[in-house]
C-alpha positions as CSV (number, residue, x, y, z in Angstrom):
1,M,157.8,30.8,107.9
2,T,159.4,30.4,104.5
3,D,163.1,30.9,103.8
4,S,162.5,34.3,102.3
5,E,160.2,35.5,105.1
6,T,161.7,37.8,107.7
7,R,159.7,39.4,110.5
8,R,160.8,42.6,112.1
9,F,159.5,43.8,115.5
10,A,160.4,47.3,116.8
11,F,161.5,47.8,120.3
12,A,158.3,48.6,122.2
13,P,157.6,52.3,123.2
14,M,158.7,53.1,126.8
15,S,156.2,52.7,129.6
16,T,155.3,55.9,131.6
17,L,157.8,54.9,134.3
18,F,160.8,54.7,131.9
19,R,159.6,57.9,130.1
20,V,159.6,59.8,133.4
21,L,163.0,58.5,134.5
22,T,164.5,59.3,131.1
23,F,162.9,62.8,131.1
24,L,164.5,63.3,134.6
25,F,167.9,61.8,133.8
26,V,168.7,63.2,130.3
27,P,169.0,66.9,131.3
28,V,171.2,66.3,134.4
29,P,174.6,66.6,132.6
30,F,173.5,69.7,130.7
31,F,172.4,71.3,134.0
32,M,175.8,70.4,135.5
33,L,177.6,72.1,132.6
34,V,175.5,75.2,132.9
35,A,176.0,75.3,136.7
36,G,179.7,74.8,136.2
37,L,180.0,77.7,133.7
38,H,178.0,79.9,136.1
39,Y,180.1,79.0,139.2
40,G,183.7,79.0,137.7
41,K,185.5,76.9,140.4
42,V,182.8,74.3,140.3
43,M,183.5,73.8,136.6
44,M,186.6,71.8,137.5
45,V,184.5,69.1,139.0
46,L,181.2,69.4,137.1
47,A,182.5,69.4,133.5
48,P,184.4,66.1,133.7
49,T,181.5,64.5,135.6
50,A,179.0,65.8,133.0
51,G,181.2,64.5,130.2
52,F,181.5,61.1,131.8
53,M,177.7,61.0,132.3
54,L,177.2,61.8,128.6
55,L,179.6,59.0,127.6
56,I,177.5,56.6,129.8
57,Y,174.3,57.8,128.2
58,G,175.8,57.3,124.7
59,F,176.9,53.8,125.6
60,V,173.5,52.9,126.9
61,Y,171.6,54.3,123.9
62,F,173.9,52.9,121.2
63,Y,175.2,49.7,122.7
64,M,172.7,48.5,125.3
65,R,169.3,49.6,123.9
66,P,168.0,47.5,121.0
67,T,166.1,49.1,118.1
68,R,164.4,46.0,116.8
69,F,164.1,42.2,116.8
70,V,164.5,40.3,113.5
71,L,163.2,36.8,113.1
72,D,163.8,34.7,110.1
73,Q,163.7,31.0,109.3
74,H,167.0,30.3,111.1
75,E,167.6,32.9,113.8
76,L,166.4,35.6,116.1
77,T,168.6,38.7,116.0
78,I,168.5,41.6,118.5
79,V,169.6,44.7,116.6
80,F,171.3,47.6,118.4
81,P,172.7,50.7,116.7
82,L,176.3,49.4,117.2
83,R,176.0,45.6,117.4
84,K,173.8,42.6,117.0
85,I,173.1,39.5,119.1
86,S,171.9,36.4,117.1
87,M,170.7,33.1,118.4
88,A,169.5,30.1,116.5
89,R,165.8,29.9,116.3
90,S,166.0,26.3,117.3
91,A,167.6,27.4,120.6
92,V,164.3,28.9,121.7
93,A,162.8,26.2,123.9
94,R,159.8,28.2,125.0
95,A,158.4,31.7,124.3
96,E,155.6,33.4,126.1
97,V,154.2,36.8,127.0
98,V,154.5,37.7,130.7
99,G,154.0,40.6,133.0
100,W,156.4,41.7,135.7
101,K,154.5,39.9,138.6
102,E,154.5,36.6,136.7
103,F,158.2,37.0,135.8
104,V,159.1,37.7,139.5
105,S,157.1,34.7,140.6
106,R,159.4,32.5,138.4
107,Y,162.6,34.4,138.9
108,P,162.4,35.7,142.4
109,R,164.3,38.7,143.8
110,P,165.8,40.1,140.6
111,I,168.8,42.4,141.0
112,R,169.7,44.4,138.0
113,V,173.3,44.5,136.7
114,G,173.4,46.9,133.8
115,A,171.5,50.0,132.9
116,G,168.1,50.8,134.3
117,G,165.7,53.8,134.0
118,L,167.3,55.6,131.1
119,W,165.4,54.5,127.9
120,G,164.4,51.2,129.7
121,G,166.3,48.4,131.4
122,F,169.2,46.5,129.9
123,G,171.7,43.9,130.9
124,A,171.3,41.0,133.3
125,L,169.0,40.3,136.2
126,L,170.5,38.1,138.9
127,T,167.7,36.1,140.5
128,R,167.4,33.2,142.9
129,S,166.6,31.0,139.9
130,G,169.7,32.2,137.9
131,K,170.7,34.9,135.5
132,V,168.3,36.4,133.0
133,Q,169.4,38.7,130.1
134,F,167.0,41.5,129.6
135,Y,166.3,44.4,127.1
136,I,163.0,46.0,128.1
137,S,161.2,49.3,127.7
138,R,158.2,48.4,129.9
139,Q,157.2,45.9,132.6
140,Q,154.0,44.7,130.9
141,R,153.7,42.5,127.9
142,M,157.3,41.3,127.9
143,V,158.4,38.2,126.0
144,L,160.3,35.6,128.1
145,L,162.4,33.3,126.0
146,E,163.8,30.2,127.6
147,L,166.8,29.1,125.6
148,D,168.7,25.8,125.3
149,G,172.2,26.2,126.6
150,R,171.9,29.9,127.4
151,N,170.4,32.1,130.0
152,P,166.7,33.1,129.6
153,L,166.1,36.3,127.7
154,L,163.4,39.0,128.5
155,I,162.6,41.4,125.7
156,T,159.8,43.9,124.8
157,P,159.0,43.9,121.1
158,D,156.2,46.2,120.0
159,D,153.9,43.2,119.2
160,P,154.8,40.5,121.7
161,A,152.0,38.1,120.8
162,A,153.0,38.2,117.1
163,L,156.6,37.4,118.0
164,V,155.7,34.5,120.2
165,A,153.3,33.2,117.5
166,A,156.0,33.5,114.9
167,L,158.5,31.7,117.1
168,R,156.1,28.8,117.7
169,R,155.6,28.3,113.9
170,P,157.8,25.6,112.4
Protein backbone atom coordinates (compact mmCIF):
# COMPACT_ATOMS: atom_id res chain seq x y z
CA MET A 1 0.00 0.00 0.00
CA THR A 2 1.52 3.32 -1.05
CA ASP A 3 1.46 6.51 1.03
CA SER A 4 -1.31 7.94 -1.12
CA GLU A 5 -3.44 4.78 -1.24
CA THR A 6 -6.43 4.71 1.07
CA ARG A 7 -8.94 1.87 1.12
CA ARG A 8 -12.51 2.39 2.32
CA PHE A 9 -14.78 -0.45 3.37
CA ALA A 10 -18.44 0.20 4.06
CA PHE A 11 -20.13 -1.23 7.14
CA ALA A 12 -21.65 -4.50 5.93
CA PRO A 13 -25.41 -4.73 5.29
CA MET A 14 -27.36 -6.15 8.22
CA SER A 15 -28.09 -9.84 8.43
CA THR A 16 -31.71 -10.99 8.42
CA LEU A 17 -31.66 -11.30 12.21
CA PHE A 18 -30.58 -7.69 12.74
CA ARG A 19 -32.95 -6.46 10.00
CA VAL A 20 -35.92 -8.17 11.71
CA LEU A 21 -34.94 -6.87 15.16
CA THR A 22 -34.50 -3.34 13.81
CA PHE A 23 -37.85 -3.57 11.98
CA LEU A 24 -39.51 -4.62 15.26
CA PHE A 25 -37.77 -2.09 17.55
CA VAL A 26 -37.83 1.13 15.52
CA PRO A 27 -41.65 1.63 15.53
CA VAL A 28 -42.07 0.99 19.29
CA PRO A 29 -41.64 4.61 20.52
CA PHE A 30 -43.94 5.87 17.76
CA PHE A 31 -46.63 3.36 18.76
CA MET A 32 -46.17 4.50 22.35
CA LEU A 33 -46.73 8.13 21.37
CA VAL A 34 -49.85 7.27 19.37
CA ALA A 35 -51.21 5.16 22.24
CA GLY A 36 -50.43 7.95 24.68
CA LEU A 37 -52.30 10.50 22.58
CA HIS A 38 -55.27 8.18 22.27
CA TYR A 39 -55.42 7.33 25.99
CA GLY A 40 -54.84 10.75 27.60
CA LYS A 41 -53.71 9.72 31.10
CA VAL A 42 -51.27 7.18 29.73
CA MET A 43 -49.53 10.04 27.88
CA MET A 44 -47.91 11.14 31.16
CA VAL A 45 -45.88 7.90 31.18
CA LEU A 46 -45.60 6.96 27.52
CA ALA A 47 -44.41 10.29 26.08
CA PRO A 48 -41.29 10.59 28.27
CA THR A 49 -40.55 6.89 27.82
CA ALA A 50 -40.89 7.17 24.04
CA GLY A 51 -38.69 10.28 24.04
CA PHE A 52 -36.04 8.48 26.07
CA MET A 53 -36.16 5.52 23.68
CA LEU A 54 -35.70 7.86 20.71
CA LEU A 55 -32.65 9.41 22.42
CA ILE A 56 -31.18 5.93 22.89
CA TYR A 57 -31.92 5.07 19.24
CA GLY A 58 -30.19 8.26 18.11
CA PHE A 59 -27.18 7.54 20.34
CA VAL A 60 -26.85 4.02 18.95
CA TYR A 61 -27.24 5.12 15.32
CA PHE A 62 -24.94 8.17 15.43
CA TYR A 63 -22.38 7.22 18.10
CA MET A 64 -22.19 3.41 18.26
CA ARG A 65 -22.88 2.27 14.67
CA PRO A 66 -19.94 2.72 12.27
CA THR A 67 -20.48 3.79 8.69
CA ARG A 68 -17.15 2.66 7.26
CA PHE A 69 -13.63 1.45 7.93
CA VAL A 70 -10.73 3.38 6.39
CA LEU A 71 -7.29 1.83 5.98
CA ASP A 72 -4.27 3.80 4.88
CA GLN A 73 -0.51 3.30 5.09
CA HIS A 74 -0.39 4.17 8.79
CA GLU A 75 -3.71 3.49 10.46
CA LEU A 76 -7.09 1.81 10.51
CA THR A 77 -9.94 4.17 11.32
CA ILE A 78 -13.48 3.23 12.27
CA VAL A 79 -15.70 6.09 11.15
CA PHE A 80 -19.01 6.83 12.89
CA PRO A 81 -21.37 9.72 12.10
CA LEU A 82 -20.23 11.60 15.25
CA ARG A 83 -16.76 10.22 16.02
CA LYS A 84 -13.76 8.21 14.84
CA ILE A 85 -11.61 5.53 16.42
CA SER A 86 -8.11 5.20 14.97
CA MET A 87 -5.43 2.66 15.65
CA ALA A 88 -1.96 2.28 14.24
CA ARG A 89 -1.86 -0.26 11.47
CA SER A 90 1.26 -1.69 13.09
CA ALA A 91 -0.86 -2.51 16.20
CA VAL A 92 -2.78 -5.14 14.21
CA ALA A 93 -0.96 -8.35 15.16
CA ARG A 94 -3.38 -10.65 13.36
CA ALA A 95 -6.43 -10.24 11.13
CA GLU A 96 -8.75 -12.98 9.91
CA VAL A 97 -12.28 -13.63 8.72
CA VAL A 98 -14.31 -15.65 11.23
CA GLY A 99 -17.87 -16.85 11.77
CA TRP A 100 -19.78 -16.70 15.03
CA LYS A 101 -19.07 -20.34 15.97
CA GLU A 102 -15.34 -19.93 15.44
CA PHE A 103 -15.36 -16.68 17.42
CA VAL A 104 -17.21 -18.29 20.36
CA SER A 105 -14.81 -21.26 20.37
CA ARG A 106 -11.93 -18.80 20.96
CA TYR A 107 -13.82 -16.36 23.17
CA PRO A 108 -16.31 -18.50 25.11
CA ARG A 109 -19.53 -17.30 26.70
CA PRO A 110 -19.68 -13.75 25.35
CA ILE A 111 -21.89 -11.35 27.27
CA ARG A 112 -22.75 -8.14 25.43
CA VAL A 113 -22.26 -4.78 27.12
CA GLY A 114 -23.62 -2.14 24.79
CA ALA A 115 -26.28 -2.07 22.10
CA GLY A 116 -27.59 -5.17 20.39
CA GLY A 117 -30.34 -5.86 17.91
CA LEU A 118 -30.96 -2.34 16.64
CA TRP A 119 -28.89 -1.88 13.44
CA GLY A 120 -26.44 -4.55 14.63
CA GLY A 121 -24.38 -5.15 17.76
CA PHE A 122 -21.98 -2.58 19.21
CA GLY A 123 -19.87 -2.18 22.33
CA ALA A 124 -17.97 -4.87 24.20
CA LEU A 125 -18.26 -8.59 24.64
CA LEU A 126 -17.11 -9.87 28.01
CA THR A 127 -15.83 -13.41 27.54
CA ARG A 128 -13.93 -15.99 29.55
CA SER A 129 -10.88 -15.09 27.46
CA GLY A 130 -11.22 -11.35 28.06
CA LYS A 131 -12.97 -8.32 26.63
CA VAL A 132 -13.55 -7.91 22.88
CA GLN A 133 -14.71 -4.63 21.32
CA PHE A 134 -17.27 -5.21 18.58
CA TYR A 135 -19.10 -3.34 15.83
CA ILE A 136 -21.03 -5.90 13.79
CA SER A 137 -24.02 -6.01 11.47
CA ARG A 138 -24.00 -9.79 10.99
CA GLN A 139 -22.60 -12.91 12.62
CA GLN A 140 -20.99 -14.37 9.51
CA ARG A 141 -17.88 -13.15 7.68
CA MET A 142 -16.70 -10.97 10.54
CA VAL A 143 -13.14 -9.68 10.80
CA LEU A 144 -11.35 -10.47 14.05
CA LEU A 145 -8.43 -8.17 14.73
CA GLU A 146 -5.97 -9.12 17.45
CA LEU A 147 -4.21 -5.94 18.53
CA ASP A 148 -0.98 -5.27 20.36
CA GLY A 149 -1.67 -3.57 23.67
CA ARG A 150 -5.44 -3.37 23.15
CA ASN A 151 -8.46 -5.63 23.37
CA PRO A 152 -9.32 -7.61 20.23
CA LEU A 153 -11.76 -6.00 17.82
CA LEU A 154 -14.57 -7.68 15.89
CA ILE A 155 -15.96 -5.78 12.89
CA THR A 156 -18.04 -6.40 9.76
CA PRO A 157 -16.80 -4.55 6.68
CA ASP A 158 -18.65 -5.13 3.41
CA ASP A 159 -15.62 -6.98 1.97
CA PRO A 160 -13.93 -8.77 4.88
CA ALA A 161 -11.44 -10.74 2.77
CA ALA A 162 -10.21 -7.58 1.04
CA LEU A 163 -9.72 -5.78 4.36
CA VAL A 164 -7.77 -8.72 5.80
CA ALA A 165 -5.64 -8.94 2.63
CA ALA A 166 -4.95 -5.19 2.72
CA LEU A 167 -3.95 -5.38 6.40
CA ARG A 168 -1.51 -8.23 5.65
CA ARG A 169 0.25 -6.21 2.94
CA PRO A 170 3.34 -4.35 4.17
